[in-house]
C-alpha positions in Angstrom: 23.1 -1.7 -9.6 23.0 1.8 -8.2 24.9 4.1 -10.6 23.9 7.6 -9.5 22.3 9.0 -6.4 21.1 12.6 -5.9 19.9 13.8 -2.5 18.6 17.3 -1.7 17.4 18.8 1.5 17.3 15.4 3.3 18.2 15.7 7.1 21.6 17.5 7.1 22.3 17.1 3.4 21.8 20.2 1.3 22.6 19.0 -2.2 24.5 15.9 -2.9 25.3 14.0 -6.2 27.2 10.7 -6.1 28.3 8.2 -8.7 28.9 4.6 -7.8 30.4 1.6 -9.4 30.5 -2.2 -9.0 32.4 -3.9 -6.2 32.9 -2.9 -2.6 31.9 0.7 -1.7 33.1 1.6 1.8 31.6 4.6 3.6 33.5 6.1 6.6 33.5 9.2 8.7 33.6 10.6 12.2 30.9 9.6 14.6 27.9 11.9 14.0 29.1 13.0 10.6 26.0 11.7 9.0 27.0 8.3 7.6 23.6 6.9 8.6 21.9 9.8 6.8 23.2 8.3 3.6 21.7 5.0 4.5 18.5 6.8 5.6 18.2 8.6 2.2 18.6 5.2 0.5 16.0 3.7 2.8 13.7 6.6 1.8 14.3 5.8 -1.8 13.6 2.1 -1.2 10.1 2.9 0.2 10.6 3.3 3.9 8.1 5.3 5.9 9.0 9.0 6.2 7.5 12.2 7.7 8.3 15.8 7.4 11.0 15.5 10.1 13.4 14.2 7.5 13.3 17.5 5.6 16.3 19.7 6.1 15.5 22.7 8.4 14.4 25.7 6.4 13.5 23.7 3.3 10.0 22.9 2.0 10.8 19.6 0.2 13.2 16.7 0.3 14.0 14.6 -2.7 16.1 11.5 -3.5 16.7 10.4 -7.1 18.6 7.4 -8.4 19.8 5.9 -11.7 19.7 2.1 -11.5 21.2 -0.3 -14.0 19.1 -3.4 -14.4 21.0 -6.3 -16.0 19.2 -8.3 -18.7 19.5 -11.4 -16.6 17.3 -9.8 -13.8 14.1 -11.1 -15.4 11.9 -10.6 -12.3 12.6 -6.9 -12.0 12.1 -6.5 -15.8 8.9 -8.5 -15.6 7.6 -6.3 -12.8 8.2 -3.2 -14.9 6.7 -4.8 -18.0 3.5 -5.7 -16.2 3.1 -2.0 -15.4 4.1 -0.7 -18.9 7.2 0.9 -17.6 9.9 1.0 -20.2 13.6 0.4 -19.5 15.8 2.9 -21.4 19.4 2.0 -22.1 19.2 -0.8 -19.5 18.4 1.8 -16.8 15.5 3.2 -14.8 15.3 6.5 -12.9 13.5 6.4 -9.6 12.4 9.6 -7.8 10.8 10.2 -4.5 10.0 13.5 -2.8 8.3 14.7 0.4 6.9 18.1 1.1 6.7 19.8 4.5 2.9 19.4 4.3 3.4 15.6 4.5 2.4 15.0 0.9 4.9 13.3 -1.5 5.4 11.9 -4.9 7.0 8.8 -6.3 8.0 8.1 -10.0 9.6 5.1 -11.6 10.8 6.4 -14.9 8.0 9.0 -15.5 5.2 6.7 -14.2 3.6 7.7 -10.8 3.8 4.9 -8.2 2.6 4.2 -4.7 5.0 3.6 -1.8 3.9 0.0 -1.7 4.8 -0.3 -5.4 8.2 1.4 -4.7 9.0 -1.0 -1.8 8.0 -4.0 -3.9 10.1 -3.0 -6.9 13.2 -1.9 -5.0 13.2 -5.0 -2.9 14.0 -6.9 -6.1 17.1 -4.8 -6.6 18.4 -3.8 -3.1 18.9 -5.6 0.2 19.6 -3.2 3.0 20.8 -4.4 6.4 20.6 -1.8 9.2 21.6 -2.0 12.8 18.0 -2.9 13.8 18.1 -6.0 11.6 20.1 -7.8 14.4 16.8 -7.8 16.3 14.9 -9.2 13.4 17.3 -12.1 13.3 16.0 -13.0 16.8 12.5 -13.5 15.5 11.6 -16.9 14.2 9.4 -15.6 11.4 12.5 -14.0 9.9 14.1 -17.4 9.9 11.3 -18.8 7.9 11.6 -16.0 5.4 15.3 -16.5 4.9 14.8 -20.2 4.4 12.0 -19.7 1.9 14.1 -17.1 0.0 17.1 -19.6 -0.2 14.8 -22.4 -1.3 13.3 -20.2 -4.0 9.7 -20.7 -2.9 8.7 -17.2 -1.8 6.1 -17.0 -4.6 4.8 -20.5 -3.7 4.4 -19.6 -0.1 2.6 -16.4 -1.0 0.1 -18.4 -3.1 -0.3 -20.7 -0.1 -1.0 -17.8 2.2 -3.7 -16.5 -0.2 -5.4 -19.9 -0.3 -5.1 -20.1 3.5 -6.8 -16.8 4.0 -9.6 -17.7 1.5 -10.1 -21.0 3.4 -10.2 -19.2 6.8 -12.8 -16.7 5.4 -15.0 -19.5 4.1 -14.9 -21.4 7.4 -16.0 -18.2 9.1 -18.9 -17.9 6.6 -20.0 -21.5 7.4 -19.9 -20.7 11.2 -22.1 -17.6 10.5 -24.4 -19.6 8.3 -24.8 -22.2 11.0 -26.1 -19.7 13.5 -29.2 -20.3 15.6 -32.2 -21.4 13.6 -34.4 -19.3 15.9 -32.3 -16.2 15.2 -32.5 -16.8 11.5 -36.2 -17.3 11.5 -36.7 -14.2 13.7 -34.7 -12.2 11.2 -36.7 -13.5 8.3 -40.0 -12.7 10.1 -38.8 -9.1 10.8 -37.7 -8.5 7.2 -40.8 -10.1 5.8 -43.0 -7.7 7.9 -41.1 -4.7 6.7 -41.1 -5.8 3.0 -44.9 -6.5 3.2 -45.6 -3.2 4.9 -43.7 -1.3 2.2 -45.3 -3.3 -0.6 -48.8 -2.7 0.7 -48.1 1.1 0.9 -47.9 1.2 -2.9 -45.6 4.1 -2.9 -45.0 6.3 -5.9 -41.7 8.0 -6.4 -42.0 11.7 -5.5 -45.5 11.2 -3.9 -44.6 12.9 -0.7 -43.4 16.0 -2.4 -46.8 16.3 -4.3 -48.8 15.6 -1.1 -46.8 18.2 0.8 -47.7 20.8 -2.0 -51.4 19.8 -1.9 -51.4 20.0 1.9 -50.0 23.4 1.8 -52.7 24.6 -0.6 -55.5 23.1 1.5 -54.2 24.6 4.7 -54.1 28.1 3.0 -57.3 27.8 1.1 -58.9 31.1 2.3 -55.9 33.2 1.4 -55.4 31.4 -1.9 -59.1 31.9 -2.9 -58.9 35.6 -2.0 -55.8 36.1 -4.2 -57.4 34.3 -7.1 -60.5 36.4 -6.8 -58.4 39.6 -6.9 -56.6 38.4 -10.0 -59.9 37.4 -11.7 -61.4 40.8 -11.1 -58.4 42.4 -12.8 -59.0 40.2 -15.9 -62.8 40.0 -16.1 -64.2 43.3 -14.6 -66.3 45.1 -17.1 -64.9 48.3 -18.5 -61.5 48.4 -16.8 -60.3 44.8 -17.0 -56.9 43.8 -18.4 -58.6 42.2 -21.4 -60.9 45.1 -22.3 -58.2 47.7 -21.9 -55.7 45.7 -24.0 -58.4 45.1 -26.7 -59.1 48.8 -27.1 -55.5 49.8 -27.1 -54.8 47.1 -29.8 -57.6 48.3 -32.0 -56.4 51.9 -31.8 -52.7 51.0 -32.5 -53.8 48.9 -35.4 -55.5 51.9 -37.0 -52.5 54.1 -36.3 -50.1 51.6 -37.9 -52.3 51.7 -41.0 -51.4 55.4 -41.3 -47.7 55.1 -40.1 -46.0 51.8 -41.0 -43.2 52.5 -38.4 -45.8 51.6 -35.7 -46.3 48.0 -37.0 -43.7 46.4 -34.8 -45.3 48.0 -31.7 -48.7 47.0 -32.9 -47.5 43.4 -33.3 -46.1 43.4 -29.7 -49.3 44.7 -28.3 -51.2 42.0 -30.3 -49.0 39.3 -28.7 -49.6 40.8 -25.3 -53.4 40.6 -25.9 -53.3 36.9 -26.9 -51.1 36.1 -23.9 -53.5 37.9 -21.5 -56.4 36.1 -23.1 -54.7 32.7 -22.6 -53.9 33.6 -19.0 -57.5 34.6 -18.4 -58.8 31.3 -19.8 -56.5 29.2 -17.5 -57.3 31.5 -14.5 -61.0 31.0 -15.1 -60.6 27.2 -15.1 -58.5 27.3 -11.9 -61.1 29.6 -10.2 -64.0 27.4 -11.2 -62.3 24.2 -9.9 -61.2 25.8 -6.6 -63.1 24.3 -3.7 -62.3 23.3 -0.2 -62.8 19.6 0.8 -62.1 18.9 4.6 -62.1 15.2 4.0 -59.4 15.5 1.3 -57.2 17.5 3.6 -57.5 14.8 6.2 -56.7 12.1 3.6 -53.6 14.0 2.5 -52.3 14.6 6.0 -52.9 10.9 6.9 -51.0 9.7 3.8 -48.1 12.1 4.6 -48.0 10.9 8.2 -47.8 7.3 7.0 -45.0 7.9 4.6 -43.1 9.8 7.3 -43.6 6.8 9.6 -42.1 4.5 7.0 -39.2 6.9 6.5 -38.5 6.9 10.2 -38.5 3.1 10.4 -36.6 2.2 7.3 -34.7 5.0 5.6 -31.8 5.2 8.1 -31.4 1.4 8.1 -31.4 1.4 4.3 -28.6 4.0 4.2 -26.4 2.2 6.7 -26.8 -1.3 5.2 -26.5 0.0 1.7 -23.1 1.6 2.4 -24.0 5.3 2.6 -26.3 5.3 -0.5 -27.9 8.5 -1.6 -31.5 8.7 -2.8 -33.4 11.3 -4.8 -36.7 10.9 -2.9 -37.9 9.4 0.4 -39.9 6.8 -1.5 -36.8 5.8 -3.4 -35.0 5.1 -0.1 -37.9 3.2 1.4 -38.3 1.0 -1.7 -34.5 0.4 -1.7 -34.8 -1.0 1.9 -37.6 -3.3 0.7 -35.4 -4.6 -2.1 -32.6 -5.2 0.4 -34.9 -7.0 2.8 -36.2 -9.3 0.0 -32.6 -10.1 -1.0 -31.6 -10.9 2.5 -34.8 -13.1 3.0 -33.8 -15.0 -0.1 -30.2 -15.5 1.1 -31.4 -16.6 4.6 -34.0 -18.9 3.1 -31.3 -20.5 0.9 -28.8 -20.7 3.8 -28.9 -24.5 3.9 -28.1 -24.7 0.2 -25.4 -22.1 0.5 -23.9 -23.8 3.6 -23.6 -27.0 1.7 -21.9 -25.2 -1.2 -19.5 -23.6 1.2 -18.7 -26.9 2.8 -17.9 -28.4 -0.6 -15.7 -25.5 -1.4 -13.9 -25.8 2.0 -13.3 -29.5 1.4 -11.8 -28.8 -2.0 -9.6 -26.0 -0.6 -8.4 -28.2 2.3 -7.3 -30.9 -0.1 -5.5 -28.3 -2.3 -3.8 -26.6 0.6 -2.7 -29.9 2.2 -0.9 -30.8 -1.1 0.7 -27.4 -1.3 1.8 -27.6 2.4 3.5 -30.9 1.8 5.2 -29.6 -1.3 6.5 -26.5 0.6 7.6 -28.7 3.6 9.6 -31.0 1.3 11.3 -28.1 -0.4 12.1 -26.5 3.0 13.5 -29.8 4.2 15.7 -30.2 1.1 17.0 -26.6 1.4 17.5 -26.5 5.2 20.6 -28.8 5.2 22.2 -26.9 2.3 21.5 -23.6 4.0 22.9 -24.9 7.3 26.1 -26.1 5.6 26.6 -22.9 3.6 26.2 -20.6 6.5 28.4 -22.7 8.7 31.1 -22.5 6.0 30.9 -18.7 5.9 31.0 -18.6 9.7 34.3 -20.6 9.7 35.8 -18.1 7.3 34.6 -15.3 9.6 36.8 -16.7 12.4 34.2 -18.9 14.1 35.9 -22.2 13.5 34.0 -24.1 16.2 30.6 -22.5 15.4 27.7 -24.7 14.4 24.6 -23.4 12.6 21.6 -25.4 11.7 18.0 -24.9 10.5 15.4 -26.7 12.6 12.2 -27.6 10.8 9.4 -28.9 13.0 5.8 -29.7 12.0 3.1 -27.6 13.6 1.0 -30.7 14.0 1.2 -32.1 17.6 2.3 -35.7 17.8 -0.7 -38.0 17.6 -3.0 -35.4 16.1 -5.5 -36.7 13.6 -5.0 -33.9 11.0 -2.3 -31.6 9.7 -2.1 -28.3 11.5 -1.5 -25.4 9.2 -0.6 -21.8 9.6 -0.6 -19.0 7.1 2.8 -20.0 5.8 2.6 -23.7 5.8 2.8 -26.7 8.1 6.3 -25.9 9.5 7.9 -24.0 12.4 11.3 -22.8 11.2 14.1 -21.8 13.7 17.8 -21.1 13.4 20.0 -22.9 16.0 23.5 -21.8 16.9 26.5 -22.8 18.9 29.6 -20.6 19.0 31.9 -22.9 21.0 33.0 -26.4 20.8 31.3 -28.9 23.0 28.2 -26.6 23.4 24.9 -27.9 22.1 23.1 -25.8 19.5 20.4 -23.7 21.0 17.9 -21.0 19.8 19.9 -18.2 18.3 18.0 -15.6 20.3 19.2 -17.2 23.6 22.9 -17.5 23.1 24.3 -15.2 20.4 26.2 -12.0 21.4 26.1 -8.8 19.4 29.4 -9.5 17.6 28.2 -13.1 16.9 24.9 -11.9 15.6 26.7 -9.5 13.2 28.7 -12.4 11.7 25.7 -14.7 11.5 23.8 -12.0 9.7 26.7 -11.5 7.3 26.9 -15.2 6.7 23.2 -15.3 5.9 23.4 -12.4 3.5 26.5 -13.9 1.8 24.7 -17.2 1.4 21.5 -15.6 0.0 23.5 -13.4 -2.3 24.9 -16.5 -3.9 21.4 -17.3 -5.3 18.4 -19.4 -4.3 18.1 -23.2 -4.4 16.3 -24.8 -7.3 15.1 -28.1 -5.9 14.6 -29.5 -9.3 18.4 -29.9 -9.7 21.0 -31.4 -7.5 23.4 -29.0 -5.7 27.1 -29.7 -6.1 30.4 -28.6 -4.5 31.3 -25.0 -4.8 34.6 -23.2 -4.9 32.9 -20.2 -3.3 31.8 -22.4 -0.3 34.4 -25.2 0.0 33.2 -28.2 1.9 29.6 -27.0 1.6 26.8 -27.6 -0.8 25.9 -24.8 -3.1 23.9 -24.1 -6.2 25.4 -24.3 -9.7 25.5 -21.2 -11.8 22.4 -22.4 -13.6 20.6 -22.7 -10.3 21.3 -19.2 -9.1 18.2 -17.1 -8.8 18.2 -14.2 -11.2 15.9 -12.4 -8.9 18.4 -11.9 -6.0 19.2 -8.3 -5.3 22.1 -6.8 -7.1 23.0 -4.3 -4.4 23.6 -5.1 -0.7 23.9 -2.4 1.9 25.4 -3.0 5.3 25.1 -0.4 8.0 27.7 -1.2 10.6 27.8 -5.0 10.1 31.1 -4.8 12.1 29.3 -4.1 15.4 31.1 -5.8 18.3 34.1 -7.2 16.3 37.7 -6.4 15.8 41.2 -7.9 15.2 41.3 -11.1 13.2 37.5 -11.3 13.0 37.4 -7.9 11.4 39.9 -9.1 8.8 37.7 -12.1 8.1 34.6 -9.9 7.7 36.5 -7.7 5.3 37.5 -10.8 3.3 33.9 -11.9 3.2 32.6 -8.5 2.0 35.2 -8.6 -0.7 34.1 -12.0 -1.7 30.5 -11.0 -2.0 31.4 -7.8 -3.9 32.9 -9.9 -6.7 29.4 -10.7 -7.8 27.3 -7.9 -6.2 27.5 -4.2 -5.6 28.1 -3.8 -1.9 27.9 -0.7 0.3 29.3 -0.9 3.8 29.5 1.7 6.6 32.4 0.8 8.9 34.7 2.1 11.6 37.3 -0.6 11.1 40.4 0.2 9.1 41.1 -3.4 7.9 37.6 -3.4 6.3 37.9 0.1 4.8 41.2 -0.7 3.3 39.6 -3.3 1.0 37.3 -0.8 -0.7 37.2 -0.6 -4.4 35.6 2.8 -3.9 36.1 4.7 -0.6 33.5 7.4 0.3 34.1 9.9 3.2 31.2 11.5 5.0 32.0 14.8 6.8 30.0 17.4 8.7 30.7 21.1 8.4 29.2 24.2 10.1 29.5 27.9 9.3 28.1 28.9 12.7 24.6 29.3 11.3 23.8 25.8 10.0 25.3 22.4 9.7 25.5 20.3 6.5 26.7 16.8 5.7 29.0 16.5 2.7 30.3 13.4 0.9 33.4 12.9 -1.3 35.3 10.1 -2.9 38.8 9.3 -1.5 41.9 8.2 -3.3 45.7 8.5 -2.9 46.9 10.4 0.2 43.4 11.5 1.3 42.4 7.9 1.5 45.6 6.9 3.4 44.9 9.7 5.9 41.3 8.4 6.5 42.6 4.8 7.0 45.1 6.2 9.5 42.4 8.0 11.4 40.4 4.8 11.6 43.5 3.0 13.0 44.7 5.5 15.6 42.3 8.4 15.7 45.0 10.6 14.4 47.2 11.0 11.3 50.7 10.8 12.7 53.5 9.2 10.8 53.1 5.8 12.5 49.4 5.6 11.7 50.0 6.8 8.1 52.7 4.1 7.6 50.4 1.4 8.9 47.6 2.7 6.7 49.9 2.5 3.7 50.7 -1.1 4.5 47.0 -2.0 4.7 46.3 -0.3 1.4 49.2 -2.0 -0.2 48.1 -5.3 1.0 44.3 -5.1 0.4 43.5 -2.2 -1.9 41.9 -3.3 -5.2 
């Protein structure tokens, strides 16, 4: 149940804080005052898509927070939280969602970050929101199937079926791919075998190309290199003025000076270290100079090897990166060898395709048996639930002033007559469709073909009222219900503890008035005895039944416009009911409003 709602910088709302209670919460206001903005902010909190356009002009961020009471009987919502280590505190959770003008946003359930998908999944367990566009969804047959499954209490079972169906479909595709042309498979094996063999024979060493490139550079610059080495050698080895002879004489002189003045010992030590380092450099330089020689044949060998490695790189490195999923490699040789490994793995897979194909076929056969059993189980539960759903919705429609209306759920197998095997879709073996007739003597036809806007509103309300009563547990027998006289209903023990606690209706009264509006008000009151109900309405006879009446107003100071919300009681509420009745607040309208409140107010 929604207890508190805080909205800031959303559309025309500047800063809004509301407290709600159980029962029927009615929202009214002038056209354009922003009633739908309240529903929009709730939809935002329930996980609806949103962009920076919902942020109030001049603000950088919009945010909606809510305090939600979760009854201990609502085990599914509590299990959802428990699976994610989110703790309920004092039977309540706080949900926060914000959106910045940059398009980035944040979502928290308690203090735990969540995704929009998580938010939608969780809030759907607690809230059922019906907007004006939902009339259109009622015209789609897939929606009919969802409503029947929810009523039958088999949504989880159908979701499991869908998962198996998708797995089965994928395995069948794999079999088709494995049963490709033998010639194509053999050609692929031949191509991969050639590549793997060529790379194997190359006997690549990791980092080899880097070493070869360095050697090639030395060989190509041999004359310059030899000249530089000769110059350095003369500096070290030339008689009389070489680095070594000069350093040796200086060291001997400073050693004698240090014997006379001890303060020169550190300097003498440093010079001694310099002499030994120069001597070591001279030895290595001598070895390098003596080994230095130019071999034209070696230069040719190095260049040929480099060219061969570059050829392998051009042929295989790009392919290896693509097929490997954008892998990164430290060396060219590493990338080429990775392609060889992938080629060998694919050769093995292709060579074992017959074995794999048989394994896949066996897996498909097992899944087909499993999914057929599940499809029959789902169909049986849908069939058992369809007659009860039809009777319950028809009973509500009669209370909504449609005494001659007939409503039924048509369940038809997907399998054509005479087909040899069961035809399945992602949600089972059935096509589900709602049939409707508003007038006596008229046959039931597809709801999409015959229902008017006002009739669709009442059918939708009847569906919501029925689903709000709880799902059907097919393991127990339904019995007569005081809530739905003359119809089959679930017992208290059979009611689903996972049905949403809060129902939100945005203009469910579209296209109705008079006695029908009175009946709709009665039905909303009936639902609100067990649920928290929010309803936006323009009809006085519905608004007068509110346990809590909320007025939405729009105000402007000439510079900007804001939407405000306040609770109504006493004379303020009577004045609003009068406005809904007559568009004014004259004495006649106020008197009539008082009569409605005296008759229906809680």
